[in-house]
N, C-alpha and C positions, 0 to 999 in steps of 0.2 A: 712406509707403513704397508702392511700386507692387506688382501682384500677383506679378510675377516675384521680386521681393525677398523677398516673403512666403512663396512656394514654396521659394525657396533655405533661409530661415531655418527653415522647417517641416522639409524633408528633413534639413537638417544636424543637427536635435534629435531626429530620429526613430529609434528604436531597433528596427532589424528583427528582432531576437532574441526580442521579445515576442510575434511571430507563429510562433516554431519549433515550439511543442508542437501547433499547429493547421494549418499550412501547409507543404506539400513542394514543392520545384521552382521557387520563386517568385524565386530569385536572379536571373536574367536580367531579371525585370521591375523590381525594385529598381535593378539596375545601369542601365537605361534610365532610370529617373528621376533617378538621379544624375547620369549623362551629360547628361541633358537640362537639369538645373539648371545644371550647371557650364559649359554651352557655349552657352547660349542668349543672343544678343546683346540688350542692353538698347537699343542704339541705332535697331534696326528693330522694334520690338516690335509696334508699330500698322501696319506697311505689309508687304505688302498686306492690305486687310481681307477677311476670309473669314467663311464660314458652314459648319456642319457639319450637315447635315441627315440624320435618320435616318427613312427612309421605312417601315420595319417592322423586324421582329426580325433581318432579314438583310442589308437593303440601306441604304446610306449615300450622300451625295453630298457632296463638299467644293467649295465654291462661291468663288472667289476673284475679286475685282474688279480686272480688268487692262486698263483703258481705255487705249488708245494702243500696246498690246504686241501684236506678230503671234505667230502659230504658231513662227515662226524664231527669235523672241526668248525663248522658254520651253523650258527642260529639266525633264522629269519624270522621276525615276528611283525605282526601289523596290530596296532592297539591306538586307539584315540586319534586317527589320522596321522599316524607317525609310523615308517617303515623303517624297522632297526635291524641292520645286519651287522653281528658281532661275532668274534672268535675269541675263545680263551685257550689258544693253543699252547700246549706244553712243549718245551724245547728240550729235546733229548741231549744232554750233555756229553753222554758217553757214546757217542756215534763216530768217534773219531775223525771228525772233519778237520783238517788243518786249518782252513779258512771258512768263514761263514758269510757269503755275499748274499744269498738268497733270503729275502726276508720271511721270519716265521714268528712273527710277534702278535701280540694281542690287539684288537682293535674294535672300535664301535664306530658305526657309520650311519646316521639317521637322516631320513628323507621325509618332508612333510608332503602329504599327498592330499588333494583335495577330497572332500566328501564324496563326490560322484566318481572316485577313481578306485577300482577293485584289483587286488593282486590276484592274478589268475594264476600263475605257474612259476616254477623256479628250477633250473637246472645248472649242473656243474660239469663242463666238459672242456678238457684241453687247458685247465687252469683258468677258465673264465666262467665266473658265475653269471648267470642271465636271469633276471627277474622280469616277467612279462606282467603288464599292467593294461588296464582297459578302461576307458571312461565310460560309465552306464548312466546314461541320462533318463531318470524316471520320467513317466508320462507327465506328471504334473510340473515338471521343470521344461518340457518342451514348449516351444513357442505356440501360442493358441490367440485367435481372436476374441476379445471381449466384446459381446452382444450389449449395445447400448440400448435400455428401455425407454 
């Protein structure tokens, strides 16, 4: 059983009501998990390969191996707490290649990001796409003491 099937099985058996006495406002988080498990494709699970690097408590980078792709082949979009990286690359059949071993296929890779994560920048260099993310904690979410009257 692959890791995606294991995740789906675990989420189907998971009862979110067990957290209700201890957690408030996590409905959106659980909805994202259910959506991820339901819509993630088994066919492209390993492509393209990527790393998620945590530099410190606030900064992250998603590195994606995209050798053979140009900037114009790649779309990066952030909407509703989901970072989507996709390519609809067209393969030139008339390029006289005897053997095609370098991947040049369409893909869509989605990452759920927290509400306080901001996508700062993206770059493509030497076949490596880098997306820089930063956790921005608003003042109202920072720890504070509550004065008792």
